[in-house]
LOTI-165626 format. One record per residue (C-alpha): residue number from 1; residue in one letter; chain; x negated, y, z negated. Coordinates in nm, 2 decimals. Layout:
N
<r n="NUM" res="a" chain="A" c1="X" c2="Y" c3="Z"/>
...
// end
This chain:
257
<r n="1" res="m" chain="A" c1="-2.46" c2="1.52" c3="-4.33"/>
<r n="2" res="p" chain="A" c1="-2.57" c2="1.54" c3="-3.95"/>
<r n="3" res="l" chain="A" c1="-2.46" c2="1.27" c3="-3.71"/>
<r n="4" res="v" chain="A" c1="-2.76" c2="1.10" c3="-3.51"/>
<r n="5" res="v" chain="A" c1="-2.68" c2="0.96" c3="-3.18"/>
<r n="6" res="g" chain="A" c1="-2.99" c2="0.78" c3="-3.04"/>
<r n="7" res="r" chain="A" c1="-3.24" c2="1.07" c3="-3.02"/>
<r n="8" res="a" chain="A" c1="-2.95" c2="1.34" c3="-3.02"/>
<r n="9" res="t" chain="A" c1="-2.87" c2="1.50" c3="-3.37"/>
<r n="10" res="c" chain="A" c1="-2.53" c2="1.69" c3="-3.42"/>
<r n="11" res="p" chain="A" c1="-2.62" c2="1.88" c3="-3.74"/>
<r n="12" res="r" chain="A" c1="-2.26" c2="2.03" c3="-3.80"/>
<r n="13" res="r" chain="A" c1="-1.91" c2="1.98" c3="-3.66"/>
<r n="14" res="p" chain="A" c1="-1.91" c2="2.11" c3="-3.32"/>
<r n="15" res="r" chain="A" c1="-1.72" c2="2.41" c3="-3.20"/>
<r n="16" res="m" chain="A" c1="-1.48" c2="2.27" c3="-2.97"/>
<r n="17" res="p" chain="A" c1="-1.43" c2="2.47" c3="-2.65"/>
<r n="18" res="d" chain="A" c1="-1.10" c2="2.63" c3="-2.61"/>
<r n="19" res="s" chain="A" c1="-1.06" c2="2.45" c3="-2.26"/>
<r n="20" res="r" chain="A" c1="-1.08" c2="2.10" c3="-2.41"/>
<r n="21" res="p" chain="A" c1="-0.82" c2="1.90" c3="-2.61"/>
<r n="22" res="r" chain="A" c1="-0.84" c2="2.00" c3="-2.99"/>
<r n="23" res="r" chain="A" c1="-0.74" c2="1.67" c3="-3.12"/>
<r n="24" res="l" chain="A" c1="-0.86" c2="1.34" c3="-2.93"/>
<r n="25" res="l" chain="A" c1="-0.66" c2="1.07" c3="-3.11"/>
<r n="26" res="t" chain="A" c1="-0.29" c2="1.05" c3="-3.09"/>
<r n="27" res="q" chain="A" c1="-0.01" c2="0.80" c3="-3.22"/>
<r n="28" res="n" chain="A" c1="0.35" c2="0.73" c3="-3.11"/>
<r n="29" res="s" chain="A" c1="0.59" c2="0.57" c3="-3.34"/>
<r n="30" res="e" chain="A" c1="0.52" c2="0.21" c3="-3.29"/>
<r n="31" res="l" chain="A" c1="0.14" c2="0.24" c3="-3.33"/>
<r n="32" res="r" chain="A" c1="0.20" c2="0.46" c3="-3.64"/>
<r n="33" res="k" chain="A" c1="0.36" c2="0.15" c3="-3.80"/>
<r n="34" res="i" chain="A" c1="0.06" c2="-0.05" c3="-3.79"/>
<r n="35" res="r" chain="A" c1="-0.19" c2="0.24" c3="-3.87"/>
<r n="36" res="v" chain="A" c1="-0.33" c2="0.25" c3="-3.50"/>
<r n="37" res="w" chain="A" c1="-0.45" c2="0.56" c3="-3.33"/>
<r n="38" res="n" chain="A" c1="-0.49" c2="0.59" c3="-2.95"/>
<r n="39" res="w" chain="A" c1="-0.72" c2="0.73" c3="-2.68"/>
<r n="40" res="t" chain="A" c1="-0.63" c2="0.73" c3="-2.32"/>
<r n="41" res="l" chain="A" c1="-0.71" c2="0.83" c3="-1.97"/>
<r n="42" res="p" chain="A" c1="-0.52" c2="0.84" c3="-1.65"/>
<r n="43" res="a" chain="A" c1="-0.43" c2="0.50" c3="-1.51"/>
<r n="44" res="l" chain="A" c1="-0.63" c2="0.35" c3="-1.22"/>
<r n="45" res="a" chain="A" c1="-0.76" c2="0.68" c3="-1.06"/>
<r n="46" res="t" chain="A" c1="-0.68" c2="1.06" c3="-1.06"/>
<r n="47" res="r" chain="A" c1="-0.80" c2="1.37" c3="-0.91"/>
<r n="48" res="l" chain="A" c1="-0.93" c2="1.65" c3="-1.14"/>
<r n="49" res="p" chain="A" c1="-0.85" c2="2.00" c3="-1.10"/>
<r n="50" res="d" chain="A" c1="-1.16" c2="2.09" c3="-0.88"/>
<r n="51" res="g" chain="A" c1="-1.08" c2="1.80" c3="-0.64"/>
<r n="52" res="r" chain="A" c1="-1.31" c2="1.53" c3="-0.76"/>
<r n="53" res="t" chain="A" c1="-1.13" c2="1.18" c3="-0.77"/>
<r n="54" res="i" chain="A" c1="-1.25" c2="0.94" c3="-1.06"/>
<r n="55" res="s" chain="A" c1="-1.14" c2="0.59" c3="-1.07"/>
<r n="56" res="t" chain="A" c1="-1.09" c2="0.51" c3="-1.42"/>
<r n="57" res="c" chain="A" c1="-1.00" c2="0.14" c3="-1.35"/>
<r n="58" res="p" chain="A" c1="-1.25" c2="0.01" c3="-1.11"/>
<r n="59" res="s" chain="A" c1="-1.18" c2="-0.37" c3="-1.17"/>
<r n="60" res="a" chain="A" c1="-0.81" c2="-0.34" c3="-1.15"/>
<r n="61" res="g" chain="A" c1="-0.65" c2="-0.60" c3="-0.92"/>
<r n="62" res="v" chain="A" c1="-0.28" c2="-0.67" c3="-0.90"/>
<r n="63" res="c" chain="A" c1="-0.22" c2="-0.49" c3="-1.21"/>
<r n="64" res="a" chain="A" c1="-0.24" c2="-0.16" c3="-1.02"/>
<r n="65" res="q" chain="A" c1="0.09" c2="-0.26" c3="-0.85"/>
<r n="66" res="a" chain="A" c1="0.29" c2="-0.30" c3="-1.18"/>
<r n="67" res="c" chain="A" c1="0.11" c2="-0.07" c3="-1.40"/>
<r n="68" res="f" chain="A" c1="0.35" c2="0.06" c3="-1.67"/>
<r n="69" res="a" chain="A" c1="0.09" c2="0.36" c3="-1.73"/>
<r n="70" res="r" chain="A" c1="0.20" c2="0.50" c3="-1.39"/>
<r n="71" res="a" chain="A" c1="0.56" c2="0.51" c3="-1.45"/>
<r n="72" res="g" chain="A" c1="0.81" c2="0.66" c3="-1.70"/>
<r n="73" res="a" chain="A" c1="0.68" c2="0.90" c3="-1.96"/>
<r n="74" res="y" chain="A" c1="0.33" c2="0.87" c3="-1.82"/>
<r n="75" res="r" chain="A" c1="0.45" c2="1.08" c3="-1.53"/>
<r n="76" res="f" chain="A" c1="0.58" c2="1.37" c3="-1.71"/>
<r n="77" res="p" chain="A" c1="0.37" c2="1.69" c3="-1.64"/>
<r n="78" res="a" chain="A" c1="0.26" c2="1.73" c3="-2.00"/>
<r n="79" res="v" chain="A" c1="0.15" c2="1.38" c3="-2.07"/>
<r n="80" res="a" chain="A" c1="-0.02" c2="1.36" c3="-1.71"/>
<r n="81" res="a" chain="A" c1="-0.19" c2="1.70" c3="-1.79"/>
<r n="82" res="r" chain="A" c1="-0.32" c2="1.57" c3="-2.12"/>
<r n="83" res="h" chain="A" c1="-0.48" c2="1.26" c3="-1.97"/>
<r n="84" res="v" chain="A" c1="-0.64" c2="1.44" c3="-1.70"/>
<r n="85" res="a" chain="A" c1="-0.78" c2="1.68" c3="-1.96"/>
<r n="86" res="n" chain="A" c1="-0.92" c2="1.40" c3="-2.15"/>
<r n="87" res="l" chain="A" c1="-1.09" c2="1.24" c3="-1.86"/>
<r n="88" res="a" chain="A" c1="-1.23" c2="1.59" c3="-1.75"/>
<r n="89" res="y" chain="A" c1="-1.39" c2="1.61" c3="-2.12"/>
<r n="90" res="v" chain="A" c1="-1.56" c2="1.27" c3="-2.07"/>
<r n="91" res="v" chain="A" c1="-1.70" c2="1.33" c3="-1.72"/>
<r n="92" res="d" chain="A" c1="-1.79" c2="1.69" c3="-1.75"/>
<r n="93" res="d" chain="A" c1="-1.91" c2="1.73" c3="-2.12"/>
<r n="94" res="p" chain="A" c1="-2.00" c2="1.37" c3="-2.23"/>
<r n="95" res="q" chain="A" c1="-2.23" c2="1.46" c3="-2.52"/>
<r n="96" res="q" chain="A" c1="-1.97" c2="1.74" c3="-2.64"/>
<r n="97" res="w" chain="A" c1="-1.69" c2="1.48" c3="-2.61"/>
<r n="98" res="e" chain="A" c1="-1.90" c2="1.20" c3="-2.80"/>
<r n="99" res="w" chain="A" c1="-1.97" c2="1.43" c3="-3.10"/>
<r n="100" res="h" chain="A" c1="-1.62" c2="1.55" c3="-3.09"/>
<r n="101" res="m" chain="A" c1="-1.49" c2="1.20" c3="-3.13"/>
<r n="102" res="m" chain="A" c1="-1.75" c2="1.10" c3="-3.39"/>
<r n="103" res="w" chain="A" c1="-1.65" c2="1.40" c3="-3.62"/>
<r n="104" res="e" chain="A" c1="-1.27" c2="1.35" c3="-3.57"/>
<r n="105" res="l" chain="A" c1="-1.32" c2="0.98" c3="-3.67"/>
<r n="106" res="r" chain="A" c1="-1.47" c2="1.09" c3="-4.00"/>
<r n="107" res="e" chain="A" c1="-1.14" c2="1.24" c3="-4.13"/>
<r n="108" res="d" chain="A" c1="-0.96" c2="1.05" c3="-4.40"/>
<r n="109" res="r" chain="A" c1="-0.66" c2="0.94" c3="-4.18"/>
<r n="110" res="f" chain="A" c1="-0.90" c2="0.71" c3="-3.99"/>
<r n="111" res="q" chain="A" c1="-1.06" c2="0.53" c3="-4.26"/>
<r n="112" res="g" chain="A" c1="-0.93" c2="0.18" c3="-4.28"/>
<r n="113" res="a" chain="A" c1="-0.71" c2="0.23" c3="-3.95"/>
<r n="114" res="w" chain="A" c1="-0.74" c2="0.12" c3="-3.61"/>
<r n="115" res="v" chain="A" c1="-0.81" c2="0.29" c3="-3.28"/>
<r n="116" res="r" chain="A" c1="-0.69" c2="0.14" c3="-2.95"/>
<r n="117" res="v" chain="A" c1="-0.94" c2="0.26" c3="-2.69"/>
<r n="118" res="h" chain="A" c1="-0.71" c2="0.32" c3="-2.38"/>
<r n="119" res="d" chain="A" c1="-0.34" c2="0.30" c3="-2.36"/>
<r n="120" res="a" chain="A" c1="-0.44" c2="0.37" c3="-1.99"/>
<r n="121" res="g" chain="A" c1="-0.76" c2="0.35" c3="-1.81"/>
<r n="122" res="d" chain="A" c1="-1.06" c2="0.15" c3="-1.89"/>
<r n="123" res="f" chain="A" c1="-1.44" c2="0.15" c3="-1.95"/>
<r n="124" res="f" chain="A" c1="-1.50" c2="0.29" c3="-1.61"/>
<r n="125" res="s" chain="A" c1="-1.89" c2="0.33" c3="-1.63"/>
<r n="126" res="d" chain="A" c1="-2.19" c2="0.22" c3="-1.81"/>
<r n="127" res="a" chain="A" c1="-2.27" c2="0.55" c3="-1.96"/>
<r n="128" res="y" chain="A" c1="-1.89" c2="0.57" c3="-2.07"/>
<r n="129" res="l" chain="A" c1="-1.90" c2="0.22" c3="-2.24"/>
<r n="130" res="a" chain="A" c1="-2.24" c2="0.29" c3="-2.42"/>
<r n="131" res="a" chain="A" c1="-2.09" c2="0.63" c3="-2.55"/>
<r n="132" res="w" chain="A" c1="-1.79" c2="0.43" c3="-2.71"/>
<r n="133" res="m" chain="A" c1="-2.04" c2="0.17" c3="-2.86"/>
<r n="134" res="r" chain="A" c1="-2.23" c2="0.45" c3="-3.04"/>
<r n="135" res="i" chain="A" c1="-1.91" c2="0.60" c3="-3.17"/>
<r n="136" res="m" chain="A" c1="-1.81" c2="0.27" c3="-3.30"/>
<r n="137" res="r" chain="A" c1="-2.14" c2="0.22" c3="-3.47"/>
<r n="138" res="t" chain="A" c1="-2.12" c2="0.57" c3="-3.65"/>
<r n="139" res="s" chain="A" c1="-1.76" c2="0.49" c3="-3.77"/>
<r n="140" res="p" chain="A" c1="-1.80" c2="0.17" c3="-3.97"/>
<r n="141" res="n" chain="A" c1="-1.47" c2="0.23" c3="-4.19"/>
<r n="142" res="t" chain="A" c1="-1.25" c2="0.22" c3="-3.86"/>
<r n="143" res="g" chain="A" c1="-1.16" c2="-0.07" c3="-3.67"/>
<r n="144" res="f" chain="A" c1="-1.17" c2="-0.04" c3="-3.26"/>
<r n="145" res="y" chain="A" c1="-0.98" c2="-0.26" c3="-3.01"/>
<r n="146" res="a" chain="A" c1="-0.93" c2="-0.27" c3="-2.63"/>
<r n="147" res="y" chain="A" c1="-0.77" c2="-0.45" c3="-2.35"/>
<r n="148" res="t" chain="A" c1="-1.02" c2="-0.45" c3="-2.06"/>
<r n="149" res="k" chain="A" c1="-1.06" c2="-0.58" c3="-1.70"/>
<r n="150" res="e" chain="A" c1="-1.44" c2="-0.49" c3="-1.71"/>
<r n="151" res="i" chain="A" c1="-1.56" c2="-0.82" c3="-1.77"/>
<r n="152" res="a" chain="A" c1="-1.88" c2="-0.81" c3="-1.58"/>
<r n="153" res="r" chain="A" c1="-1.98" c2="-0.48" c3="-1.77"/>
<r n="154" res="f" chain="A" c1="-1.87" c2="-0.63" c3="-2.12"/>
<r n="155" res="r" chain="A" c1="-2.10" c2="-0.95" c3="-2.04"/>
<r n="156" res="r" chain="A" c1="-2.40" c2="-0.73" c3="-1.98"/>
<r n="157" res="m" chain="A" c1="-2.34" c2="-0.44" c3="-2.24"/>
<r n="158" res="v" chain="A" c1="-2.12" c2="-0.57" c3="-2.52"/>
<r n="159" res="e" chain="A" c1="-2.13" c2="-0.94" c3="-2.56"/>
<r n="160" res="p" chain="A" c1="-2.49" c2="-0.94" c3="-2.64"/>
<r n="161" res="d" chain="A" c1="-2.47" c2="-0.72" c3="-2.93"/>
<r n="162" res="p" chain="A" c1="-2.10" c2="-0.60" c3="-3.03"/>
<r n="163" res="p" chain="A" c1="-2.05" c2="-0.34" c3="-3.27"/>
<r n="164" res="p" chain="A" c1="-1.91" c2="-0.53" c3="-3.58"/>
<r n="165" res="n" chain="A" c1="-1.60" c2="-0.32" c3="-3.60"/>
<r n="166" res="f" chain="A" c1="-1.49" c2="-0.37" c3="-3.22"/>
<r n="167" res="r" chain="A" c1="-1.26" c2="-0.64" c3="-3.09"/>
<r n="168" res="w" chain="A" c1="-1.15" c2="-0.67" c3="-2.73"/>
<r n="169" res="v" chain="A" c1="-0.93" c2="-0.91" c3="-2.52"/>
<r n="170" res="y" chain="A" c1="-0.99" c2="-0.97" c3="-2.16"/>
<r n="171" res="s" chain="A" c1="-0.70" c2="-0.90" c3="-1.94"/>
<r n="172" res="w" chain="A" c1="-0.59" c2="-1.12" c3="-1.65"/>
<r n="173" res="g" chain="A" c1="-0.49" c2="-0.96" c3="-1.31"/>
<r n="174" res="g" chain="A" c1="-0.83" c2="-0.80" c3="-1.21"/>
<r n="175" res="r" chain="A" c1="-1.11" c2="-0.83" c3="-0.97"/>
<r n="176" res="d" chain="A" c1="-1.31" c2="-1.01" c3="-1.23"/>
<r n="177" res="d" chain="A" c1="-1.07" c2="-1.28" c3="-1.33"/>
<r n="178" res="d" chain="A" c1="-1.31" c2="-1.54" c3="-1.18"/>
<r n="179" res="l" chain="A" c1="-1.55" c2="-1.47" c3="-1.44"/>
<r n="180" res="l" chain="A" c1="-1.33" c2="-1.58" c3="-1.73"/>
<r n="181" res="t" chain="A" c1="-1.36" c2="-1.88" c3="-1.92"/>
<r n="182" res="p" chain="A" c1="-1.17" c2="-2.10" c3="-2.15"/>
<r n="183" res="e" chain="A" c1="-1.37" c2="-1.96" c3="-2.42"/>
<r n="184" res="d" chain="A" c1="-1.28" c2="-1.60" c3="-2.37"/>
<r n="185" res="r" chain="A" c1="-1.02" c2="-1.43" c3="-2.56"/>
<r n="186" res="t" chain="A" c1="-0.78" c2="-1.33" c3="-2.29"/>
<r n="187" res="v" chain="A" c1="-0.41" c2="-1.17" c3="-2.24"/>
<r n="188" res="d" chain="A" c1="-0.18" c2="-1.23" c3="-1.95"/>
<r n="189" res="v" chain="A" c1="0.13" c2="-1.02" c3="-1.88"/>
<r n="190" res="f" chain="A" c1="0.44" c2="-1.24" c3="-1.84"/>
<r n="191" res="p" chain="A" c1="0.79" c2="-1.14" c3="-1.69"/>
<r n="192" res="d" chain="A" c1="0.96" c2="-1.16" c3="-2.03"/>
<r n="193" res="e" chain="A" c1="0.96" c2="-1.32" c3="-2.37"/>
<r n="194" res="e" chain="A" c1="1.13" c2="-1.62" c3="-2.24"/>
<r n="195" res="s" chain="A" c1="0.87" c2="-1.71" c3="-2.00"/>
<r n="196" res="i" chain="A" c1="0.62" c2="-1.65" c3="-2.30"/>
<r n="197" res="e" chain="A" c1="0.79" c2="-1.91" c3="-2.52"/>
<r n="198" res="a" chain="A" c1="0.82" c2="-2.17" c3="-2.24"/>
<r n="199" res="a" chain="A" c1="0.46" c2="-2.16" c3="-2.15"/>
<r n="200" res="g" chain="A" c1="0.37" c2="-2.20" c3="-2.52"/>
<r n="201" res="w" chain="A" c1="0.18" c2="-1.87" c3="-2.55"/>
<r n="202" res="h" chain="A" c1="0.18" c2="-1.61" c3="-2.83"/>
<r n="203" res="s" chain="A" c1="0.36" c2="-1.28" c3="-2.78"/>
<r n="204" res="q" chain="A" c1="0.20" c2="-0.98" c3="-2.92"/>
<r n="205" res="h" chain="A" c1="0.54" c2="-0.79" c3="-2.91"/>
<r n="206" res="d" chain="A" c1="0.57" c2="-0.74" c3="-3.28"/>
<r n="207" res="s" chain="A" c1="0.22" c2="-0.59" c3="-3.33"/>
<r n="208" res="d" chain="A" c1="-0.02" c2="-0.48" c3="-3.06"/>
<r n="209" res="l" chain="A" c1="-0.31" c2="-0.58" c3="-3.29"/>
<r n="210" res="l" chain="A" c1="-0.20" c2="-0.95" c3="-3.24"/>
<r n="211" res="s" chain="A" c1="-0.37" c2="-0.94" c3="-2.90"/>
<r n="212" res="v" chain="A" c1="-0.72" c2="-0.91" c3="-3.08"/>
<r n="213" res="l" chain="A" c1="-0.63" c2="-1.06" c3="-3.43"/>
<r n="214" res="g" chain="A" c1="-0.36" c2="-1.30" c3="-3.39"/>
<r n="215" res="p" chain="A" c1="-0.37" c2="-1.67" c3="-3.22"/>
<r n="216" res="p" chain="A" c1="-0.52" c2="-1.70" c3="-2.88"/>
<r n="217" res="n" chain="A" c1="-0.33" c2="-1.76" c3="-2.54"/>
<r n="218" res="v" chain="A" c1="-0.21" c2="-1.39" c3="-2.60"/>
<r n="219" res="a" chain="A" c1="0.08" c2="-1.27" c3="-2.38"/>
<r n="220" res="c" chain="A" c1="0.24" c2="-0.93" c3="-2.32"/>
<r n="221" res="p" chain="A" c1="0.60" c2="-0.92" c3="-2.20"/>
<r n="222" res="a" chain="A" c1="0.63" c2="-0.68" c3="-1.90"/>
<r n="223" res="n" chain="A" c1="0.78" c2="-0.36" c3="-1.95"/>
<r n="224" res="n" chain="A" c1="1.14" c2="-0.33" c3="-1.86"/>
<r n="225" res="i" chain="A" c1="1.08" c2="-0.11" c3="-1.54"/>
<r n="226" res="p" chain="A" c1="1.31" c2="-0.25" c3="-1.26"/>
<r n="227" res="q" chain="A" c1="1.08" c2="-0.17" c3="-0.97"/>
<r n="228" res="l" chain="A" c1="0.78" c2="-0.32" c3="-1.14"/>
<r n="229" res="l" chain="A" c1="0.94" c2="-0.62" c3="-1.23"/>
<r n="230" res="k" chain="A" c1="1.06" c2="-0.69" c3="-0.89"/>
<r n="231" res="r" chain="A" c1="0.69" c2="-0.65" c3="-0.77"/>
<r n="232" res="q" chain="A" c1="0.58" c2="-0.92" c3="-1.04"/>
<r n="233" res="a" chain="A" c1="0.84" c2="-1.14" c3="-0.89"/>
<r n="234" res="g" chain="A" c1="0.87" c2="-1.40" c3="-1.20"/>
<r n="235" res="r" chain="A" c1="0.48" c2="-1.45" c3="-1.20"/>
<r n="236" res="t" chain="A" c1="0.23" c2="-1.38" c3="-1.47"/>
<r n="237" res="f" chain="A" c1="-0.05" c2="-1.13" c3="-1.36"/>
<r n="238" res="r" chain="A" c1="-0.29" c2="-1.44" c3="-1.36"/>
<r n="239" res="e" chain="A" c1="-0.07" c2="-1.62" c3="-1.13"/>
<r n="240" res="w" chain="A" c1="-0.02" c2="-1.32" c3="-0.91"/>
<r n="241" res="q" chain="A" c1="-0.39" c2="-1.23" c3="-0.89"/>
<r n="242" res="t" chain="A" c1="-0.46" c2="-1.62" c3="-0.81"/>
<r n="243" res="e" chain="A" c1="-0.22" c2="-1.57" c3="-0.50"/>
<r n="244" res="v" chain="A" c1="-0.39" c2="-1.28" c3="-0.38"/>
<r n="245" res="d" chain="A" c1="-0.74" c2="-1.41" c3="-0.41"/>
<r n="246" res="a" chain="A" c1="-0.65" c2="-1.73" c3="-0.23"/>
<r n="247" res="r" chain="A" c1="-0.49" c2="-1.53" c3="0.06"/>
<r n="248" res="r" chain="A" c1="-0.80" c2="-1.32" c3="0.09"/>
<r n="249" res="a" chain="A" c1="-1.04" c2="-1.63" c3="0.08"/>
<r n="250" res="e" chain="A" c1="-0.83" c2="-1.79" c3="0.35"/>
<r n="251" res="k" chain="A" c1="-0.85" c2="-1.45" c3="0.58"/>
<r n="252" res="k" chain="A" c1="-1.20" c2="-1.44" c3="0.52"/>
<r n="253" res="s" chain="A" c1="-1.27" c2="-1.80" c3="0.62"/>
<r n="254" res="r" chain="A" c1="-1.07" c2="-1.76" c3="0.92"/>
<r n="255" res="h" chain="A" c1="-1.28" c2="-1.47" c3="1.05"/>
<r n="256" res="s" chain="A" c1="-1.62" c2="-1.63" c3="0.93"/>
<r n="257" res="p" chain="A" c1="-1.83" c2="-1.74" c3="1.24"/>
// end
């Protein structure tokens, strides 16, 4: 049965170029327990082999200074190379990548499962977000979820007519924080579990899906990476971003005529 994407039709399973990743969705041991698969890009920005630099998190704020996806295993050469290959596929051959993802999601393993869109990276362009929304609509038996700081983009493109199988949570610590309202589902990064409990928030530690399916006021405990915890300095990402924005506003006011 052909896949129809807008006016484009993919009549059979596309032949995947040898230069592209063969499998797009992966799992680690924690995600496997809750039947979640993952798609990821490089965090923040990266340079492709031909020298182009692509920003994958254009709305990142203070999170860029304490990003877990720029440390640890994410820096292993094989892991980093795979993430760069994913991004190159998206930007250099977007239609082939989209068809590839749609066909992969037809496999039995993904029926009734969840896909986390981005362990690192974000919906960095309108075209990329639109492609994911088409993928979701052609995969109705799979659930999709995402953390995102692309609040303005989601206001325009997702909120008016979201795919019914898509859940998302807005993440504090970005340039669009001022657009968030009490009605939005949000997640903040706390220094540890104790600070989450003291604030009366709900940790997603036991299952990543709690960020989109659990009670609101969702919190993620920061990864135990000493240099990143030092930068966070006991603050939540929301508190940290608020401090930075206040300093910028004060500096701007001092230099205004």
